[in-house]
N, C-alpha and C positions, 0 to 999 in steps of 0.2 A: 376404516379400522384404525385405531389409534395405537401408536407404538407404546410399549411399556416405559420408554424413556421420555415420553411427552409430558413431563411434569410442568405444572404451572409455577412460575416464579414471580412473586410480587417484587416491585422495586424496593431497594434498600430504604428503610424509613429514616427520618431525620434530615438534618440540613448539613451542608458543607460547613466545616469549622468556621466559626465567626472570625472575621479579620483575615481569612485566607483566600479571599477572592479579590479580583481587581476589575475596575471598569475598563471598557474598551470603547472609547467615544468615537473612534474613527476606524475605517476598514483597514485591517492589517495588510491588505494586498495593495490598495491604491491610495489610501489615506483619506478618502472622502468620508464626510460625516453624514451624508444623506443616505437614508436606509429605510427599509420597510420590515415589519415583523414577518418572519417566515414561519417559525414554530415556537409556541410557548409551552411551558411546563413539560419539557423533555426530561425523562429519567433514564438512568442506566438500565436498559433492558437487554443488554448483550452479555456482560460479565457479572452484573449484579454486585458490584463492589463499591460503587460511588454513591454516597447519599446526596440528596438535594434534587432540586428541579432547575432546569436550565432553559435559557431563551436564545434562539438562533435568529440572527438578523440577516437580511439580504441587502447588499450594497446596491444602491441605485445606479452607480457609475459603472463598476466593473462586473457586477452581478455575482461576485463571490459571496459566500455566506460565512458568518463567524459568530461565536458565542460572546455575549455580553450580558452580565459579567462572566468571568471565567476563573478557574483556579489560578493562583499565583504559581510562578516557577518553583517556589519552595514547597508548595503543597500538592502539586499535580501528581506526585507519586502515590498519593492516597487513592487515586482512581485505578491503580494497576495491581491491587492486591490479589486479584484472581485472574490476571491477564494471561493470555496464552503462553507467554514466555516463562511462566511459572510451572508449566506442565510438560512432561515428556510427550513427544509426538507418538501417540499410540495408534495412529491410523495405519491402515494397510492399503497398499496400492491395488487398484483393481486389476484383475487378470487381463492380460493383453494377448491376443492371438500371436502365436510364434512368428509368423511372417511379418506382422506389423511391428513386433518388438525388434526383429532383426533390421528392418528398414529404419526404424526410429533411432536405434543405436548406431547404425551406419551414418546417419545424418549427424548425430551428436559427435561421433568420432571424426568425421570428415570436416565438419564446419567448426567445431569447438575444441578439437584436440582431446576429446575424452578417450578413454580406453576401455569401453564397455563391451561385454559379450552377453549373448550372441549378437553378431552384427554382420551385415552384408554391405560391401562398398557401394552397391546400387543405391542404398539409402541416401548417400551423399548427394546424389543427383535428383532423386525423387523428392527429397525435402525442399528443394529449391522451387518447386511448383506450388504457387499459392492455391489454397491456404494450407497445404499439407505440412509445412514447416513452422507455422505460426506458433503453435503451442511450445515447441522446443526453443524457438528463438526467444519467446517470452520467458521461458524457464531459465535460459542462460543470459537474459537481459541484453540481448543484441551485442554481446561482447565483440570487440575488434578481433581480427584474424590472428594477430600476433600477441601472445601473452605478455603482460608486464606486471605492474604493481596496481592493486585494486583496493579501494576502501569502501566498505559497506556501512552506511550510516543507518542505524536502527536495525542492527544485525540479528536481533533475536538470540537464538541459541547458537548461531554460527554455522548452521547446517549448510546453508547455501555457499558460504565461503569455503567450507570443506570440499564441496562438490567441485568448485572451479579451481581449487588448489590442485585437484587431480588432473586438471587440464593444463597445468603449467604456470598458473598465476601465483604471484606472491601476494598474500592476502593480509588485510588488517581490518579492524572493526571499530565502530562507535556504537556504544549501547549504554543507555542511562540506567537500565534496570540492573541492580547488583546481583540478583540471582542469575539473570541471563549472562552477565559478564563472567560469572564463575564457570558457566558451561562453555563459553567461548574460550576462556583460558585453558580449560581442560582439554580442548582440541589443539592446543599449541598455537593459538592465534593471538597476535598482539591486539589488545583492545583498550580503548580509552573512553572516558565518559562523555566527551564532546568533540566536535570538529575543531573547536578552538584549541583543545589540548594537543591535537596533531599539528596545528599551525605553530604553536609555541615551540615545538621541537623541530620546526623547519623541515618537516617531511613533505614529500610530494608524491603524486600518484598519476597513473595513466588513465584510470577509470575511477569514478566515484558513482555509487548507486544509492538512490533514495527510493526504496521500494516500500510504499505505504508508510512513509515516515514524515513527509512535510506537513501533513494535516495535523500532526501531533505537536508541532512546535509553536511557540508564542510569536516568533518573529521570522516568517519565511524568508524575508529579504536578507536578514542577517545570516541565515543558514546558507542560502544560495551564494552570497558573497564569499563566505568561508570556503565553500566547495570550489568556487572559481579560483581562489588563491591556492588551494591545495593541488589543483590539477597542473600537470606539466603542459606546455604549449602543445596543441594538437590533442590534448586529453579529452575524454568523452564523459558526459553526464548521462546516466540513465535515471529516469524519474517515472514513477507510477503512483497515482493517487485517485481516490473516488471523485466522480464527476457530479457536482451539484445539479447539473441539468440531466442526469440519468433518467432513463425511462422508468425504472423501478421506483425512483423518487417521485416521479409524476403519478405513478400508480398507487403507491402506499403512503405518501406524505410523511407524517410524523412517525410512522411505523417502519420506514426504510432503514435497514440494518446499518447502512454506511453513515448514518448520522452519528451514532456511537458517542453520545455525550457522556461525560465531559472530556473524553480523551481526544476526540476530533475537535480541534479548536478553529480550524479554517478549512473550508471546502471551496475548491476552485471550479471554474468552468474552462472550456477549451481556450477561449481568448485570454482570460485573465492569467492562466498558467503560462502561456507563451509570453505575455507581457512581462511577467515576473522573471522568467528565465532570461529573456532578452535584456532586461534592465540590469541583471547581474553581469552582463558582458558576453553572454554566450551567443554564438551564431550557428548557422546550419541546423536550426531547430526542426526536428522532423517527428511527426506523430507516427507511431508504429501500430501495425495491425496485431491483434491478438484474439484468440477465441473468446467469445462472450461468456462472462460468468453468470449470465442472467438466470439460468435454472437454479443455481445455488442461492443467489441473491433473492430471487422470487420466493423460494422455499423458506429461507430464513426470515424474510420480511413477513410472509404469511403467518409464521409462527409467532412473531412479535405481536402482530395484529390480534392473534387469538389468545394472547396472554401466556404463551408457552416459552420455554427456554429455546432460543433459536439455534443453539449450537449442539443440541442433542438430536439423536436420530429420530426421524418421524416420517410418516408417509407424505409424499408430495403429490398434491393434486396437479394435474396438467391441463388447466383450462385452455380454451381457445385463445384467451387473452395472452397467455405466455408465448404461444407460437407467433402471435401477431407482433408481440414486443421483440422477439428474437429477429423476425424479418425486418422490422423497422430499425433495429440497432445496426443491421448490416447496411441499410440504405441511408441512414442518417447518423454518421459518426459523431456528430456533436451531442448525441443523446446516449453515447456509450456509457456503460457502468463505470469504467475506469479510463482515466487519461494516461496514456503511455507514450513517452517521448524520449528521444535522445537529442543531445546538443553538444557542440564542440567549443572548446576554448582555443581560438586561433592565436 
């Protein structure tokens, strides 16, 4: 049965504006010029806002992937005309059984200093049992125990910062999207257009988070270097990004939703991401466990393959292949959908 929201959406016709692309002759992650074609003729089939076809290359040395050619820094905003930051979040949270809610809130309150109700103190201890607390730890991005000052780069509407502000954190944001910046400002949160803008004002932070942000930037090393300089000694980086070695990428190829051209300029794998973070000066780099997003990624990639809008509601077939992929994701972390890590500036 097909959902009434399962509309077919053709890619945006036309080409990217002439003179508004740039060549990328070497890998933005390791600098190697040796590469292989990964996917050709990729179109924006997620938000349907970017014209043109795009080519994704795979670096032979570090095995990261990157677009060449790609939009220039001055023109990349054209790809975000219908991006999620332009819409209010109209989703509703699924109903949670009362006991589970009380336990989850108890863990949020005990571990992250939230003040949620209803809650039971028992949750503080239950949530420490793997994997029971993984979803909440990922929701709060593995924040340190003692609140301080936090900068979220790629903050969207600022909803996450508002949540952790309720846990005692002093919050600030980086957001390039002017519409999203207005929403952040309306929440009473200081926001600037780039990490360099915060550097110029000599600000410093105890935590910087890059949650699905680094894949959008032209120079990942420049960003990680700025983050390192913004952090106080002992400060923590949280980073999450799609994994080019993901199981759903292996399954769906050019229809994998996390390709998202031309917004995703660089896609890392487990080793290349650690190397990039380490080269910026970070130590104590630690990959973190999180619940697998495979069911959602699988459904959305299925819909792309069928020529449908991936972000609208639709029935999800649950073939045996999905269950096998979920099991393999647990047994083989290098094939996880997302790479999630923390690192320290010593």
